[in-house]
KOLGU-4560 file (N, C-alpha, C; in nm, 3 decimals, padded with zeros to 5 digits):
<recs>
<n_xx: 16.147 n_yy: 12.029 n_zz: 08.271 ca_xx: 16.234 ca_yy: 12.126 ca_zz: 08.334 c_xx: 16.235 c_yy: 12.253 c_zz: 08.250 mol: A seq: 1 type: MET>
<n_xx: 16.228 n_yy: 12.366 n_zz: 08.318 ca_xx: 16.232 ca_yy: 12.494 ca_zz: 08.248 c_xx: 16.367 c_yy: 12.561 c_zz: 08.269 mol: A seq: 2 type: LYS>
<n_xx: 16.421 n_yy: 12.613 n_zz: 08.161 ca_xx: 16.545 ca_yy: 12.689 ca_zz: 08.173 c_xx: 16.512 c_yy: 12.828 c_zz: 08.226 mol: A seq: 3 type: THR>
<n_xx: 16.611 n_yy: 12.898 n_zz: 08.279 ca_xx: 16.586 ca_yy: 13.035 ca_zz: 08.325 c_xx: 16.527 c_yy: 13.124 c_zz: 08.214 mol: A seq: 4 type: PRO>
<n_xx: 16.573 n_yy: 13.104 n_zz: 08.092 ca_xx: 16.522 ca_yy: 13.186 ca_zz: 07.981 c_xx: 16.373 c_yy: 13.162 c_zz: 07.958 mol: A seq: 5 type: CYS>
<n_xx: 16.329 n_yy: 13.038 n_zz: 07.971 ca_xx: 16.187 ca_yy: 13.008 ca_zz: 07.954 c_xx: 16.103 c_yy: 13.077 c_zz: 08.062 mol: A seq: 6 type: GLU>
<n_xx: 16.157 n_yy: 13.082 n_zz: 08.182 ca_xx: 16.088 ca_yy: 13.149 ca_zz: 08.291 c_xx: 16.079 c_yy: 13.300 c_zz: 08.265 mol: A seq: 7 type: LEU>
<n_xx: 16.185 n_yy: 13.357 n_zz: 08.212 ca_xx: 16.183 ca_yy: 13.499 ca_zz: 08.178 c_xx: 16.078 c_yy: 13.525 c_zz: 08.070 mol: A seq: 8 type: VAL>
<n_xx: 16.078 n_yy: 13.443 n_zz: 07.966 ca_xx: 15.984 ca_yy: 13.462 ca_zz: 07.856 c_xx: 15.840 c_yy: 13.439 c_zz: 07.901 mol: A seq: 9 type: VAL>
<n_xx: 15.818 n_yy: 13.344 n_zz: 07.989 ca_xx: 15.683 ca_yy: 13.311 ca_zz: 08.031 c_xx: 15.626 c_yy: 13.399 c_zz: 08.140 mol: A seq: 10 type: GLY>
<n_xx: 15.712 n_yy: 13.455 n_zz: 08.226 ca_xx: 15.664 ca_yy: 13.531 ca_zz: 08.342 c_xx: 15.712 c_yy: 13.676 c_zz: 08.345 mol: A seq: 11 type: LYS>
<n_xx: 15.842 n_yy: 13.695 n_zz: 08.330 ca_xx: 15.900 ca_yy: 13.829 ca_zz: 08.349 c_xx: 15.866 c_yy: 13.923 c_zz: 08.234 mol: A seq: 12 type: ILE>
<n_xx: 15.893 n_yy: 13.881 n_zz: 08.111 ca_xx: 15.869 ca_yy: 13.971 ca_zz: 07.997 c_xx: 15.721 c_yy: 14.008 c_zz: 07.980 mol: A seq: 13 type: LEU>
<n_xx: 15.626 n_yy: 13.915 n_zz: 07.998 ca_xx: 15.486 ca_yy: 13.958 ca_zz: 07.990 c_xx: 15.451 c_yy: 14.063 c_zz: 08.095 mol: A seq: 14 type: PRO>
<n_xx: 15.504 n_yy: 14.048 n_zz: 08.215 ca_xx: 15.477 ca_yy: 14.147 ca_zz: 08.320 c_xx: 15.541 c_yy: 14.281 c_zz: 08.287 mol: A seq: 15 type: SER>
<n_xx: 15.661 n_yy: 14.276 n_zz: 08.229 ca_xx: 15.728 ca_yy: 14.399 ca_zz: 08.188 c_xx: 15.649 c_yy: 14.467 c_zz: 08.076 mol: A seq: 16 type: LEU>
<n_xx: 15.608 n_yy: 14.388 n_zz: 07.978 ca_xx: 15.531 ca_yy: 14.443 ca_zz: 07.866 c_xx: 15.400 c_yy: 14.505 c_zz: 07.915 mol: A seq: 17 type: ARG>
<n_xx: 15.331 n_yy: 14.434 n_zz: 08.004 ca_xx: 15.205 ca_yy: 14.486 ca_zz: 08.060 c_xx: 15.229 c_yy: 14.617 c_zz: 08.134 mol: A seq: 18 type: ALA>
<n_xx: 15.338 n_yy: 14.625 n_zz: 08.207 ca_xx: 15.371 ca_yy: 14.747 ca_zz: 08.282 c_xx: 15.403 c_yy: 14.862 c_zz: 08.188 mol: A seq: 19 type: SER>
<n_xx: 15.471 n_yy: 14.834 n_zz: 08.078 ca_xx: 15.500 ca_yy: 14.938 ca_zz: 07.978 c_xx: 15.370 c_yy: 14.987 c_zz: 07.917 mol: A seq: 20 type: VAL>
<n_xx: 15.281 n_yy: 14.895 n_zz: 07.882 ca_xx: 15.152 ca_yy: 14.932 ca_zz: 07.823 c_xx: 15.074 c_yy: 15.022 c_zz: 07.920 mol: A seq: 21 type: VAL>
<n_xx: 15.073 n_yy: 14.986 n_zz: 08.047 ca_xx: 15.000 ca_yy: 15.066 ca_zz: 08.147 c_xx: 15.063 c_yy: 15.204 c_zz: 08.165 mol: A seq: 22 type: LYS>
<n_xx: 15.195 n_yy: 15.211 n_zz: 08.160 ca_xx: 15.264 ca_yy: 15.341 ca_zz: 08.168 c_xx: 15.226 c_yy: 15.429 c_zz: 08.049 mol: A seq: 23 type: GLU>
<n_xx: 15.234 n_yy: 15.371 n_zz: 07.930 ca_xx: 15.206 ca_yy: 15.449 ca_zz: 07.809 c_xx: 15.061 c_yy: 15.496 c_zz: 07.805 mol: A seq: 24 type: LEU>
<n_xx: 14.971 n_yy: 15.411 n_zz: 07.849 ca_xx: 14.829 ca_yy: 15.446 ca_zz: 07.848 c_xx: 14.795 c_yy: 15.544 c_zz: 07.959 mol: A seq: 25 type: SER>
<n_xx: 14.836 n_yy: 15.513 n_zz: 08.080 ca_xx: 14.797 ca_yy: 15.593 ca_zz: 08.196 c_xx: 14.875 c_yy: 15.722 c_zz: 08.209 mol: A seq: 26 type: GLY>
<n_xx: 15.005 n_yy: 15.711 n_zz: 08.217 ca_xx: 15.089 ca_yy: 15.828 ca_zz: 08.241 c_xx: 15.103 c_yy: 15.917 c_zz: 08.117 mol: A seq: 27 type: LYS>
<n_xx: 15.107 n_yy: 15.855 n_zz: 08.000 ca_xx: 15.133 ca_yy: 15.931 ca_zz: 07.877 c_xx: 15.009 c_yy: 15.945 c_zz: 07.789 mol: A seq: 28 type: HIS>
<n_xx: 14.897 n_yy: 15.895 n_zz: 07.836 ca_xx: 14.768 ca_yy: 15.910 ca_zz: 07.768 c_xx: 14.773 c_yy: 15.869 c_zz: 07.620 mol: A seq: 29 type: ASP>
<n_xx: 14.847 n_yy: 15.763 n_zz: 07.593 ca_xx: 14.861 ca_yy: 15.715 ca_zz: 07.456 c_xx: 14.745 c_yy: 15.622 c_zz: 07.423 mol: A seq: 30 type: MET>
<n_xx: 14.696 n_yy: 15.629 n_zz: 07.301 ca_xx: 14.586 ca_yy: 15.544 ca_zz: 07.256 c_xx: 14.635 c_yy: 15.400 c_zz: 07.235 mol: A seq: 31 type: LYS>
<n_xx: 14.543 n_yy: 15.307 n_zz: 07.252 ca_xx: 14.578 ca_yy: 15.166 ca_zz: 07.237 c_xx: 14.640 c_yy: 15.135 c_zz: 07.102 mol: A seq: 32 type: GLN>
<n_xx: 14.587 n_yy: 15.192 n_zz: 06.997 ca_xx: 14.640 ca_yy: 15.164 ca_zz: 06.864 c_xx: 14.783 c_yy: 15.214 c_zz: 06.848 mol: A seq: 33 type: SER>
<n_xx: 14.813 n_yy: 15.329 n_zz: 06.909 ca_xx: 14.949 ca_yy: 15.382 ca_zz: 06.902 c_xx: 15.045 c_yy: 15.298 c_zz: 06.984 mol: A seq: 34 type: GLU>
<n_xx: 15.001 n_yy: 15.255 n_zz: 07.102 ca_xx: 15.083 ca_yy: 15.167 ca_zz: 07.185 c_xx: 15.115 c_yy: 15.039 c_zz: 07.109 mol: A seq: 35 type: ILE>
<n_xx: 15.013 n_yy: 14.981 n_zz: 07.047 ca_xx: 15.031 ca_yy: 14.857 ca_zz: 06.970 c_xx: 15.133 c_yy: 14.878 c_zz: 06.859 mol: A seq: 36 type: ALA>
<n_xx: 15.121 n_yy: 14.988 n_zz: 06.788 ca_xx: 15.214 ca_yy: 15.015 ca_zz: 06.677 c_xx: 15.357 c_yy: 15.030 c_zz: 06.728 mol: A seq: 37 type: ARG>
<n_xx: 15.375 n_yy: 15.105 n_zz: 06.835 ca_xx: 15.509 ca_yy: 15.130 ca_zz: 06.887 c_xx: 15.573 c_yy: 15.003 c_zz: 06.945 mol: A seq: 38 type: LYS>
<n_xx: 15.492 n_yy: 14.916 n_zz: 07.006 ca_xx: 15.546 ca_yy: 14.794 ca_zz: 07.066 c_xx: 15.549 c_yy: 14.676 c_zz: 06.971 mol: A seq: 39 type: LEU>
<n_xx: 15.483 n_yy: 14.689 n_zz: 06.856 ca_xx: 15.480 ca_yy: 14.580 ca_zz: 06.760 c_xx: 15.390 c_yy: 14.465 c_zz: 06.805 mol: A seq: 40 type: GLY>
<n_xx: 15.281 n_yy: 14.500 n_zz: 06.872 ca_xx: 15.183 ca_yy: 14.401 ca_zz: 06.916 c_xx: 15.046 c_yy: 14.444 c_zz: 06.865 mol: A seq: 41 type: ILE>
<n_xx: 14.946 n_yy: 14.361 n_zz: 06.884 ca_xx: 14.813 ca_yy: 14.397 ca_zz: 06.836 c_xx: 14.742 c_yy: 14.488 c_zz: 06.935 mol: A seq: 42 type: THR>
<n_xx: 14.642 n_yy: 14.560 n_zz: 06.887 ca_xx: 14.560 ca_yy: 14.644 ca_zz: 06.974 c_xx: 14.486 c_yy: 14.557 c_zz: 07.073 mol: A seq: 43 type: GLN>
<n_xx: 14.446 n_yy: 14.436 n_zz: 07.031 ca_xx: 14.376 ca_yy: 14.344 ca_zz: 07.122 c_xx: 14.468 c_yy: 14.305 c_zz: 07.238 mol: A seq: 44 type: ALA>
<n_xx: 14.595 n_yy: 14.285 n_zz: 07.209 ca_xx: 14.691 ca_yy: 14.254 ca_zz: 07.316 c_xx: 14.702 c_yy: 14.369 c_zz: 07.414 mol: A seq: 45 type: SER>
<n_xx: 14.708 n_yy: 14.491 n_zz: 07.362 ca_xx: 14.714 ca_yy: 14.609 ca_zz: 07.448 c_xx: 14.592 c_yy: 14.613 c_zz: 07.539 mol: A seq: 46 type: VAL>
<n_xx: 14.475 n_yy: 14.590 n_zz: 07.482 ca_xx: 14.351 ca_yy: 14.589 ca_zz: 07.559 c_xx: 14.357 c_yy: 14.483 c_zz: 07.669 mol: A seq: 47 type: SER>
<n_xx: 14.409 n_yy: 14.366 n_zz: 07.637 ca_xx: 14.418 ca_yy: 14.258 ca_zz: 07.735 c_xx: 14.518 c_yy: 14.292 c_zz: 07.846 mol: A seq: 48 type: GLN>
<n_xx: 14.628 n_yy: 14.357 n_zz: 07.812 ca_xx: 14.723 ca_yy: 14.399 ca_zz: 07.915 c_xx: 14.658 c_yy: 14.502 c_zz: 08.008 mol: A seq: 49 type: TYR>
<n_xx: 14.583 n_yy: 14.594 n_zz: 07.950 ca_xx: 14.519 ca_yy: 14.698 ca_zz: 08.031 c_xx: 14.409 c_yy: 14.643 c_zz: 08.120 mol: A seq: 50 type: LEU>
<n_xx: 14.339 n_yy: 14.541 n_zz: 08.075 ca_xx: 14.232 ca_yy: 14.483 ca_zz: 08.155 c_xx: 14.282 c_yy: 14.370 c_zz: 08.244 mol: A seq: 51 type: SER>
<n_xx: 14.411 n_yy: 14.343 n_zz: 08.239 ca_xx: 14.476 ca_yy: 14.238 ca_zz: 08.320 c_xx: 14.427 c_yy: 14.098 c_zz: 08.286 mol: A seq: 52 type: ALA>
<n_xx: 14.372 n_yy: 14.079 n_zz: 08.165 ca_xx: 14.338 ca_yy: 13.943 ca_zz: 08.123 c_xx: 14.460 c_yy: 13.874 c_zz: 08.062 mol: A seq: 53 type: THR>
<n_xx: 14.563 n_yy: 13.951 n_zz: 08.033 ca_xx: 14.692 ca_yy: 13.898 ca_zz: 07.987 c_xx: 14.797 c_yy: 13.952 c_zz: 08.083 mol: A seq: 54 type: ARG>
<n_xx: 14.882 n_yy: 13.864 n_zz: 08.135 ca_xx: 14.987 ca_yy: 13.901 ca_zz: 08.230 c_xx: 14.929 c_yy: 13.976 c_zz: 08.350 mol: A seq: 55 type: ALA>
<n_xx: 14.812 n_yy: 13.931 n_zz: 08.393 ca_xx: 14.743 ca_yy: 14.000 ca_zz: 08.502 c_xx: 14.783 c_yy: 13.954 c_zz: 08.641 mol: A seq: 56 type: GLY>
<n_xx: 14.868 n_yy: 13.853 n_zz: 08.648 ca_xx: 14.912 ca_yy: 13.801 ca_zz: 08.777 c_xx: 15.009 c_yy: 13.900 c_zz: 08.840 mol: A seq: 57 type: ASP>
<n_xx: 14.962 n_yy: 13.972 n_zz: 08.939 ca_xx: 15.044 ca_yy: 14.075 ca_zz: 09.004 c_xx: 15.156 c_yy: 14.019 c_zz: 09.090 mol: A seq: 58 type: GLY>
<n_xx: 15.161 n_yy: 13.887 n_zz: 09.108 ca_xx: 15.263 ca_yy: 13.829 ca_zz: 09.194 c_xx: 15.404 c_yy: 13.849 c_zz: 09.137 mol: A seq: 59 type: SER>
<n_xx: 15.417 n_yy: 13.855 n_zz: 09.006 ca_xx: 15.549 ca_yy: 13.876 ca_zz: 08.947 c_xx: 15.600 c_yy: 14.016 c_zz: 08.982 mol: A seq: 60 type: VAL>
<n_xx: 15.512 n_yy: 14.115 n_zz: 08.973 ca_xx: 15.549 ca_yy: 14.252 ca_zz: 09.010 c_xx: 15.580 c_yy: 14.260 c_zz: 09.159 mol: A seq: 61 type: ILE>
<n_xx: 15.504 n_yy: 14.189 n_zz: 09.240 ca_xx: 15.531 ca_yy: 14.187 ca_zz: 09.383 c_xx: 15.669 c_yy: 14.129 c_zz: 09.412 mol: A seq: 62 type: GLU>
<n_xx: 15.706 n_yy: 14.025 n_zz: 09.340 ca_xx: 15.836 ca_yy: 13.961 ca_zz: 09.361 c_xx: 15.951 c_yy: 14.042 c_zz: 09.303 mol: A seq: 63 type: ARG>
<n_xx: 15.922 n_yy: 14.114 n_zz: 09.194 ca_xx: 16.025 ca_yy: 14.191 ca_zz: 09.124 c_xx: 15.974 c_yy: 14.333 c_zz: 09.099 mol: A seq: 64 type: PHE>
<n_xx: 15.963 n_yy: 14.415 n_zz: 09.203 ca_xx: 15.911 ca_yy: 14.551 ca_zz: 09.184 c_xx: 15.998 c_yy: 14.637 c_zz: 09.092 mol: A seq: 65 type: PRO>
<n_xx: 16.122 n_yy: 14.596 n_zz: 09.072 ca_xx: 16.209 ca_yy: 14.672 ca_zz: 08.981 c_xx: 16.158 c_yy: 14.670 c_zz: 08.838 mol: A seq: 66 type: LYS>
<n_xx: 16.067 n_yy: 14.577 n_zz: 08.807 ca_xx: 16.005 ca_yy: 14.574 ca_zz: 08.674 c_xx: 15.937 c_yy: 14.707 c_zz: 08.646 mol: A seq: 67 type: ILE>
<n_xx: 15.875 n_yy: 14.765 n_zz: 08.747 ca_xx: 15.805 ca_yy: 14.893 ca_zz: 08.729 c_xx: 15.901 c_yy: 15.005 c_zz: 08.691 mol: A seq: 68 type: LEU>
<n_xx: 16.020 n_yy: 15.005 n_zz: 08.749 ca_xx: 16.120 ca_yy: 15.107 ca_zz: 08.714 c_xx: 16.168 c_yy: 15.088 c_zz: 08.570 mol: A seq: 69 type: ALA>
<n_xx: 16.188 n_yy: 14.963 n_zz: 08.532 ca_xx: 16.228 ca_yy: 14.936 ca_zz: 08.393 c_xx: 16.117 c_yy: 14.978 c_zz: 08.297 mol: A seq: 70 type: TYR>
<n_xx: 15.993 n_yy: 14.950 n_zz: 08.333 ca_xx: 15.879 ca_yy: 14.987 ca_zz: 08.248 c_xx: 15.870 c_yy: 15.139 c_zz: 08.232 mol: A seq: 71 type: ALA>
<n_xx: 15.895 n_yy: 15.210 n_zz: 08.340 ca_xx: 15.892 ca_yy: 15.356 ca_zz: 08.332 c_xx: 16.003 c_yy: 15.407 c_zz: 08.241 mol: A seq: 72 type: GLU>
<n_xx: 16.123 n_yy: 15.352 n_zz: 08.254 ca_xx: 16.235 ca_yy: 15.391 ca_zz: 08.170 c_xx: 16.204 c_yy: 15.364 c_zz: 08.022 mol: A seq: 73 type: ASP>
<n_xx: 16.154 n_yy: 15.246 n_zz: 07.994 ca_xx: 16.122 ca_yy: 15.209 ca_zz: 07.856 c_xx: 16.014 c_yy: 15.300 c_zz: 07.800 mol: A seq: 74 type: ILE>
<n_xx: 15.909 n_yy: 15.325 n_zz: 07.876 ca_xx: 15.800 ca_yy: 15.409 ca_zz: 07.826 c_xx: 15.848 c_yy: 15.552 c_zz: 07.802 mol: A seq: 75 type: SER>
<n_xx: 15.934 n_yy: 15.602 n_zz: 07.888 ca_xx: 15.990 ca_yy: 15.737 ca_zz: 07.868 c_xx: 16.071 c_yy: 15.742 c_zz: 07.738 mol: A seq: 76 type: GLU>
<n_xx: 16.146 n_yy: 15.638 n_zz: 07.711 ca_xx: 16.226 ca_yy: 15.631 ca_zz: 07.589 c_xx: 16.136 c_yy: 15.624 c_zz: 07.465 mol: A seq: 77 type: ARG>
<n_xx: 16.028 n_yy: 15.548 n_zz: 07.476 ca_xx: 15.934 ca_yy: 15.537 ca_zz: 07.363 c_xx: 15.871 c_yy: 15.673 c_zz: 07.336 mol: A seq: 78 type: ILE>
<n_xx: 15.826 n_yy: 15.739 n_zz: 07.440 ca_xx: 15.763 ca_yy: 15.871 ca_zz: 07.426 c_xx: 15.862 c_yy: 15.972 c_zz: 07.370 mol: A seq: 79 type: VAL>
<n_xx: 15.989 n_yy: 15.960 n_zz: 07.408 ca_xx: 16.092 ca_yy: 16.052 ca_zz: 07.359 c_xx: 16.130 c_yy: 16.025 c_zz: 07.214 mol: A seq: 80 type: ALA>
<n_xx: 16.077 n_yy: 15.916 n_zz: 07.158 ca_xx: 16.102 ca_yy: 15.886 ca_zz: 07.017 c_xx: 16.226 c_yy: 15.803 c_zz: 06.991 mol: A seq: 81 type: GLY>
<n_xx: 16.281 n_yy: 15.743 n_zz: 07.095 ca_xx: 16.398 ca_yy: 15.659 ca_zz: 07.073 c_xx: 16.360 c_yy: 15.538 c_zz: 06.988 mol: A seq: 82 type: GLU>
<n_xx: 16.457 n_yy: 15.487 n_zz: 06.916 ca_xx: 16.432 ca_yy: 15.370 ca_zz: 06.831 c_xx: 16.417 c_yy: 15.245 c_zz: 06.917 mol: A seq: 83 type: SER>
<n_xx: 16.354 n_yy: 15.144 n_zz: 06.859 ca_xx: 16.339 ca_yy: 15.017 ca_zz: 06.931 c_xx: 16.475 c_yy: 14.963 c_zz: 06.972 mol: A seq: 84 type: LYS>
<n_xx: 16.571 n_yy: 14.980 n_zz: 06.888 ca_xx: 16.705 ca_yy: 14.929 ca_zz: 06.919 c_xx: 16.757 c_yy: 14.989 c_zz: 07.050 mol: A seq: 85 type: ARG>
<n_xx: 16.727 n_yy: 15.115 n_zz: 07.074 ca_xx: 16.775 ca_yy: 15.181 ca_zz: 07.196 c_xx: 16.702 c_yy: 15.128 c_zz: 07.319 mol: A seq: 86 type: GLN>
<n_xx: 16.569 n_yy: 15.119 n_zz: 07.313 ca_xx: 16.498 ca_yy: 15.074 ca_zz: 07.433 c_xx: 16.496 c_yy: 14.923 c_zz: 07.447 mol: A seq: 87 type: TRP>
<n_xx: 16.525 n_yy: 14.849 n_zz: 07.341 ca_xx: 16.543 ca_yy: 14.704 ca_zz: 07.355 c_xx: 16.661 c_yy: 14.675 c_zz: 07.447 mol: A seq: 88 type: TYR>
<n_xx: 16.761 n_yy: 14.761 n_zz: 07.444 ca_xx: 16.877 ca_yy: 14.744 ca_zz: 07.532 c_xx: 16.836 c_yy: 14.748 c_zz: 07.679 mol: A seq: 89 type: GLY>
<n_xx: 16.737 n_yy: 14.829 n_zz: 07.711 ca_xx: 16.686 ca_yy: 14.836 ca_zz: 07.849 c_xx: 16.620 c_yy: 14.703 c_zz: 07.884 mol: A seq: 90 type: VAL>
<n_xx: 16.547 n_yy: 14.646 n_zz: 07.791 ca_xx: 16.481 ca_yy: 14.518 ca_zz: 07.815 c_xx: 16.586 c_yy: 14.410 c_zz: 07.840 mol: A seq: 91 type: ILE>
<n_xx: 16.691 n_yy: 14.407 n_zz: 07.760 ca_xx: 16.796 ca_yy: 14.307 ca_zz: 07.778 c_xx: 16.866 c_yy: 14.328 c_zz: 07.913 mol: A seq: 92 type: CYS>
<n_xx: 16.889 n_yy: 14.452 n_zz: 07.950 ca_xx: 16.948 ca_yy: 14.481 ca_zz: 08.080 c_xx: 16.859 c_yy: 14.438 c_zz: 08.194 mol: A seq: 93 type: GLY>
<n_xx: 16.729 n_yy: 14.458 n_zz: 08.179 ca_xx: 16.633 ca_yy: 14.416 ca_zz: 08.281 c_xx: 16.635 c_yy: 14.265 c_zz: 08.296 mol: A seq: 94 type: ALA>
<n_xx: 16.638 n_yy: 14.195 n_zz: 08.185 ca_xx: 16.642 ca_yy: 14.049 ca_zz: 08.187 c_xx: 16.765 c_yy: 14.001 c_zz: 08.263 mol: A seq: 95 type: CYS>
<n_xx: 16.879 n_yy: 14.056 n_zz: 08.230 ca_xx: 17.004 ca_yy: 14.017 ca_zz: 08.295 c_xx: 16.998 c_yy: 14.048 c_zz: 08.445 mol: A seq: 96 type: LYS>
<n_xx: 16.953 n_yy: 14.167 n_zz: 08.479 ca_xx: 16.945 ca_yy: 14.208 ca_zz: 08.619 c_xx: 16.852 c_yy: 14.117 c_zz: 08.697 mol: A seq: 97 type: ASP>
<n_xx: 16.736 n_yy: 14.088 n_zz: 08.645 ca_xx: 16.638 ca_yy: 14.006 ca_zz: 08.715 c_xx: 16.687 c_yy: 13.861 c_zz: 08.726 mol: A seq: 98 type: ILE>
<n_xx: 16.751 n_yy: 13.810 n_zz: 08.623 ca_xx: 16.803 ca_yy: 13.673 ca_zz: 08.629 c_xx: 16.911 c_yy: 13.658 c_zz: 08.736 mol: A seq: 99 type: ARG>
<n_xx: 16.980 n_yy: 13.765 n_zz: 08.769 ca_xx: 17.084 ca_yy: 13.760 ca_zz: 08.872 c_xx: 17.028 c_yy: 13.782 c_zz: 09.013 mol: A seq: 100 type: GLU>
<n_xx: 16.900 n_yy: 13.812 n_zz: 09.023 ca_xx: 16.835 ca_yy: 13.837 ca_zz: 09.150 c_xx: 16.811 c_yy: 13.705 c_zz: 09.225 mol: A seq: 101 type: ASP>
<n_xx: 16.839 n_yy: 13.704 n_zz: 09.354 ca_xx: 16.817 ca_yy: 13.583 ca_zz: 09.434 c_xx: 16.672 c_yy: 13.535 c_zz: 09.427 mol: A seq: 102 type: ASP>
<n_xx: 16.579 n_yy: 13.628 n_zz: 09.419 ca_xx: 16.437 ca_yy: 13.591 ca_zz: 09.411 c_xx: 16.409 c_yy: 13.513 c_zz: 09.283 mol: A seq: 103 type: GLU>
<n_xx: 16.477 n_yy: 13.551 n_zz: 09.174 ca_xx: 16.459 ca_yy: 13.478 ca_zz: 09.048 c_xx: 16.511 c_yy: 13.335 c_zz: 09.064 mol: A seq: 104 type: PHE>
<n_xx: 16.624 n_yy: 13.320 n_zz: 09.130 ca_xx: 16.678 ca_yy: 13.186 ca_zz: 09.153 c_xx: 16.578 c_yy: 13.101 c_zz: 09.232 mol: A seq: 105 type: CYS>
<n_xx: 16.516 n_yy: 13.160 n_zz: 09.335 ca_xx: 16.416 ca_yy: 13.087 ca_zz: 09.412 c_xx: 16.298 c_yy: 13.048 c_zz: 09.321 mol: A seq: 106 type: ARG>
<n_xx: 16.255 n_yy: 13.141 n_zz: 09.239 ca_xx: 16.143 ca_yy: 13.116 ca_zz: 09.148 c_xx: 16.179 c_yy: 13.002 c_zz: 09.051 mol: A seq: 107 type: MET>
<n_xx: 16.302 n_yy: 13.005 n_zz: 08.999 ca_xx: 16.346 ca_yy: 12.902 ca_zz: 08.906 c_xx: 16.356 c_yy: 12.766 c_zz: 08.975 mol: A seq: 108 type: HIS>
<n_xx: 16.411 n_yy: 12.763 n_zz: 09.096 ca_xx: 16.422 ca_yy: 12.638 ca_zz: 09.170 c_xx: 16.283 c_yy: 12.577 c_zz: 09.195 mol: A seq: 109 type: ARG>
<n_xx: 16.187 n_yy: 12.662 n_zz: 09.228 ca_xx: 16.050 ca_yy: 12.613 ca_zz: 09.253 c_xx: 15.987 c_yy: 12.559 c_zz: 09.124 mol: A seq: 110 type: MET>
<n_xx: 16.015 n_yy: 12.624 n_zz: 09.013 ca_xx: 15.957 ca_yy: 12.582 ca_zz: 08.885 c_xx: 16.019 c_yy: 12.453 c_zz: 08.833 mol: A seq: 111 type: ALA>
<n_xx: 16.141 n_yy: 12.423 n_zz: 08.878 ca_xx: 16.212 ca_yy: 12.306 ca_zz: 08.824 c_xx: 16.237 c_yy: 12.196 c_zz: 08.925 mol: A seq: 112 type: THR>
<n_xx: 16.211 n_yy: 12.224 n_zz: 09.054 ca_xx: 16.238 ca_yy: 12.128 ca_zz: 09.160 c_xx: 16.385 c_yy: 12.084 c_zz: 09.163 mol: A seq: 113 type: ASN>
<n_xx: 16.474 n_yy: 12.178 n_zz: 09.139 ca_xx: 16.617 ca_yy: 12.150 ca_zz: 09.143 c_xx: 16.675 c_yy: 12.216 c_zz: 09.266 mol: A seq: 114 type: ILE>
<n_xx: 16.730 n_yy: 12.139 n_zz: 09.355 ca_xx: 16.793 ca_yy: 12.199 ca_zz: 09.472 c_xx: 16.940 c_yy: 12.226 c_zz: 09.442 mol: A seq: 115 type: SER>
<n_xx: 16.990 n_yy: 12.334 n_zz: 09.496 ca_xx: 17.130 ca_yy: 12.368 ca_zz: 09.478 c_xx: 17.164 c_yy: 12.424 c_zz: 09.340 mol: A seq: 116 type: GLY>
<n_xx: 17.064 n_yy: 12.454 n_zz: 09.260 ca_xx: 17.088 ca_yy: 12.509 ca_zz: 09.126 c_xx: 17.144 c_yy: 12.650 c_zz: 09.137 mol: A seq: 117 type: CYS>
<n_xx: 17.245 n_yy: 12.679 n_zz: 09.057 ca_xx: 17.300 ca_yy: 12.815 ca_zz: 09.054 c_xx: 17.325 c_yy: 12.862 c_zz: 08.912 mol: A seq: 118 type: ASP>
<n_xx: 17.253 n_yy: 12.806 n_zz: 08.818 ca_xx: 17.273 ca_yy: 12.837 ca_zz: 08.676 c_xx: 17.253 c_yy: 12.986 c_zz: 08.648 mol: A seq: 119 type: ILE>
<n_xx: 17.162 n_yy: 13.050 n_zz: 08.720 ca_xx: 17.136 ca_yy: 13.193 ca_zz: 08.696 c_xx: 17.256 c_yy: 13.278 c_zz: 08.735 mol: A seq: 120 type: CYS>
<n_xx: 17.338 n_yy: 13.229 n_zz: 08.824 ca_xx: 17.453 ca_yy: 13.305 ca_zz: 08.873 c_xx: 17.577 c_yy: 13.286 c_zz: 08.786 mol: A seq: 121 type: LYS>
<n_xx: 17.573 n_yy: 13.188 n_zz: 08.697 ca_xx: 17.688 ca_yy: 13.160 ca_zz: 08.610 c_xx: 17.698 c_yy: 13.269 c_zz: 08.504 mol: A seq: 122 type: LYS>
<n_xx: 17.818 n_yy: 13.311 n_zz: 08.478 ca_xx: 17.842 ca_yy: 13.415 ca_zz: 08.377 c_xx: 17.876 c_yy: 13.352 c_zz: 08.245 mol: A seq: 123 type: LYS>
</recs>
């Protein structure tokens, strides 16, 4: 059985990270090495996100298109020079928002085969 947090870590955050990498590279013309340094990941990871060999499953973005808005917000904050502490707050907010989404509950129910589960809705 997977907890909602495991689903976020395994599916949502990689898609968010990949979207941030694509924003920084495409929209802001940032080099892979700089993206890696700012995000605290390796240049190889950045390359894999850009080539969709890591977190390349577009179904998560299709199910949660709001990830793209969060990625844009985060990338704008990074480019503006905000500290990690400031834009990490956006990531935490995105996690909370997505976990409260009915689609996330459906995704969690499918991953765990639990009917009637409402753990994501509990405060």
